[in-house]
N, C-alpha and C positions, 0 to 999 in steps of 0.2 A: 867454279864448281865446288860446292861443299854441300853434300846431301844431308848428312846427319852427323852427330846427334845434337841435341839441344845445346849442350855446352860448347861443342866445336863450332856450331853455327853462330853462337855468340862471339867466339873468337874471330870468326870470319867477318862478322859485321864490323868489328873494330878495324880490320884490314881495309874493308871497303870505305869506311869513313876516312881512313888515312889517304886512300887514293883520291877521294873526293876533295879532301883538304888540299892536296897537291894540284889536282886538275879539276876544278869546279865544273868545267864544261864536258867532262867525260861522260859518255853513255855507258852505263853498267848494267849488264844482265846477269842474274844469279840463278843458276840451276840448283834447285834445293828440294829436299824431300817434302812430302805432303804434310806430315805432322809439324815439321819445323816451319813450314810456310804459314801455318796457322798462327804462329807467333810473329813472324817477320813481315808477312806479305802486305801489311798496311803501310809499310814505309813508302812514302810517295816518290822518292827520287831514285828508286831502283826498279828495274823491270824483272819480274820473277817468272821463271819457267819451272813448273812443278814436275818432278819425277816421282810418280806414284808406284813404288815397288810392288804393290799389291796387284798391279796390272800385268806383271810379268813382262814378256817381250813387247807388249803393246806400249809399255812405258818408254822404251827406247824410241819407238816410232813417234810417240807424242812429242818427245824432245826434238827429234829431227824435223818434224812438221813445224814446230814453233820457231825453229831457227832457220827455216828454209828462206833463201834469198838474202841472208845477212852475211856479213864478213866482219870479223873482229881483228883488231890489231894483235891482241894476245889473249890466250885462254889460261887462266890461273887454275890449274888442276890441283886443288887443295884437299882432295879426298883420294886416298890410295886404298882401294879395295877392289876385288874382282868385279863387283857390280859397277863401281864408279869407273874403273879402268876401261870397261867396254864402252862407256859413254864417250870417252875421249875421242873415239873415232868419228863421233857425230859433230864435233866442235869445229865450225868453219873459221879457223884461225891459222895464220902462218906460223905463229909461235905457240906451242903448247908446253907451258911451263909446269914442271912437276917437281916432286921431292928429289933430293940427292939420292944416289944409289942405295945407301944404307937404310934410308927411311922410305924408299919407294916400295911399299908393300905389294904383294901379289904381282910382282914384275911390272909395276907401273912404268918403270924406265923404258920398257919396250914400246909404250904407247905415247910417250912425250918426246919432244926434240930439244928441249932446253931444261936445265935443272937449277934449283936454288943451290947456294953454297952449302957444303957439308958442315955440320956442327954437332957438337955433343953437349949433353947436359942442359938442353933448353927446355923451358916451359912450353907447353903446347901453343900458347899465345905467341911466344917469340918465334916458334917454328913457322907459324902461319905468317907472321909479320915479315919473315924473310922473303915471301913472295912479292910484297910491296917494295922491299929494298932492291930485289933483283931487277925490277923494271924501272928503277930510278926514283922512287918516291922518297922524299926526305922524311925524317922522323917528325912526328907531330904528337901533341898531347892525345892520350887515348880518349876516344868518345864513342858512344853507341847510338844514343838518341832514338830509342825504341818508342814509337808513339803508343799511347794508351787511350783507348776510346773513352768518351765521357761516361758511358753506361758501365764500363768495367771499373773505372775509377770510383764511381758512385757505389758500386758493389763493395769495393774495398773500404771506402770511407765508412760504410755502415758498421765496420768492426772496430773502428777507432772509439775507445771509451775515454771520456774526458779525464785528464790527469793520469792516465795509465800508459805505460810503455806497451808497445805491440811487438810480439815475437812470433815469427813463423817457424814451425818445426816441420820439416819434410823428412820423415824418419827413414824412409826406404829408398834404395837405389833401384835401378831397372832390373828386371828379372832375366838374367842370362845364366847359362850353365856355369856353375862354380864361380859365381860372381858374389863373393862373400863380403858385403860392405855394410850390413845392417847391425846396429848396436842393439843390445837387449832392451826389451820393453820396460823392465823394471828400472833400468838406468835412466831412460828417457822420463819415466814417471817421476823419479826423484829430482831430475833437473827441472821439470815443470813445477814441482812443489817449491823448489828453491826460487824459481823465477816469480812465482805468485807471492810467496811469503816475504822474500827479502828484497825484491825489486818492484813489487806492485805491478806486475806485468800481466797483460792479457795474452794468452797463448792460443794460436791458431794451428791446428793440425792439417796439413795438406798432403796430397798424394793422388795417385791414379786409382782406377777402379778395380785393380787386381784383388784377389782374395787375401793375399798376404798383407797388402797395404790397408785393406779394410779391417783386417784383424788387429793390426797395430793401432789404427785409429780408434776402434771400439774399445780396446783395452786401455789405451791412454786416456780417453775421455771419461771412462768409468773410474779411473784412478785419480782424476783431477777435475778442475773446472775448465779445462781446455775445450775450445770449440772445435768440434770434429767436422772438417770440410773435406775429408778424404773421399775422393771420387765424386765430389759435388761441385767442382769448379772447372771452367774451361782453362785452357792454357793462357788465354788473354786475361782472364780474371785472376789467375795465379800470378801473372806478371804484375797486375795492379796491386795485389796483396803484398807482394814482395817489395814493390817500390814504396808502399805506404808504411811498411814495417820499420821498426828501429833496428831489428836484428833478425837474421836467419840462422838456424842451426840445422845442419844436415851432413850426411856422409858425402863421399865422392859421387856426385850426381848432377843432373841438369840444373836444379835450383841454385846450386852454389855459383854457377856461372851466369845464370839469369840475374842473380842478386848483384854480382859484380857489374854486369852491364847496366843495371838499373840504379846503381849507386848505393846499395844497401850492404853494410858489413855482414860478414859470414863467420860463424864458428864452424869450421870444417873438421869432420871426424875422419882421420886417415890412419889406416893401418895396413890394408891390403894393397894400396896403391901409393905411389910416391907423390906427395903434395908439391914437391919442387917441380914436378912435371905437369900435374893435373889439378893442383889446388886452386882455390879462389884467388885470382891473381892479385887483387888489391887488399886481401885480408890475411896476409901471411902471419901477421902478428898474433892473430886469434886462432890460427889453425893448429890443431892438435896433431902431432906427427909421431905416431908409434910405428911407422914403417920400418925404420932401422931395427927396432926390436923384433918385428915380425920376420924380417929377413934373417936375423940371427936365430930366432927361436924355431922357425919352420923350414928354413933352407940351410941353416948352419953356416952362413956366410956373412960378411960385412957388405954394406951397401955398395962400396966401391968395387966389389968383386962380382956384381951381377950387372946384366945389361940394363941400360936406361929404359925405364918403363916396365921392368919386370913386375909381374903381379904375384901376390901371395895367395895361392889357392887353398886356403885352409879355413874351415868353418869356424874355428875358435879364434882367429886372428884378431877380430874386432874386440875381443875380451881384454886385449892388452891395453885398450883405452879405459882408464879408471874413471869412476864417477868424479873423483876429486880433480882430475884433469879438466873436465868440462866445467865444473863449478868454478874452478880457478879462472878459466877464460871468461865465463859469464861475468864474474865479479870484476875482472880487469876491464872488460868492455864498458860496463856501467860506471866504473870509477873514471875511466877516460872521458866518458860523456859528461860526467859531473864536473870535470876539471877543464 
């Protein structure tokens, strides 16, 4: 059970693949959120049960009905929140494996009867992988294998220009209260100019249909030759674009983890959250980490003095990321590609 968000469901898929690689004959059911299912639900060797939170109490009834008459050896309760914890009661399994006491948010430990080993300083991917370890799965090479429909791949291929690199920029993170992860428009515009002039790249702007994201897309496309696809692609089309791209540039957001799952390198822009915990797992070399600076500047502490996963809730924190930081990582990435 992992309901949301996009990044965390990408981590969960890697765990499922590890289980399948250990036990190819295992039958796996995944309880997942409706939005996240639109990306994952075409995977043929997993049964999906969708939890649509918009249905309120009826969403819990939907899950109970879908699971009626079944019995599972183990339920991996990989989502700790009040909404998810209430679902645990519906899981017909003798073992309900949850997080260790310290990470069992919203009293998850009251709803589970087995826990993963306690650990500190883990990336979110590693924390989820502990569920596989707890039930005896041996370590395997990471894989995701998200299928891309032919129509979605054709959509993405249409943006491939002969002889040009393709870069996807997803400039905005999800809109939550005091969730300050967006870099300035003028900085992104300068990066796009550098990509176009120095690396002969075609740049695609992606994002959701919110007013903020549309404003970013309009401003950036006006200041450059970037193609503005903000609010104009489905999640499956976005996945195809990311898989087709040479590089993704984004803050701490779902596309960073989608890119990891799809094998595309990421330049991650991190200041308000710790990339050692939530950064793109396979692109640490290209991740910009101004989180320690933000902790010192806005909390007056060192990183080792705050709890793991501490957020920096200050609207100016992303300004700690300098334009030169991103340009340096862009150049490093393309130099690596050339060599």
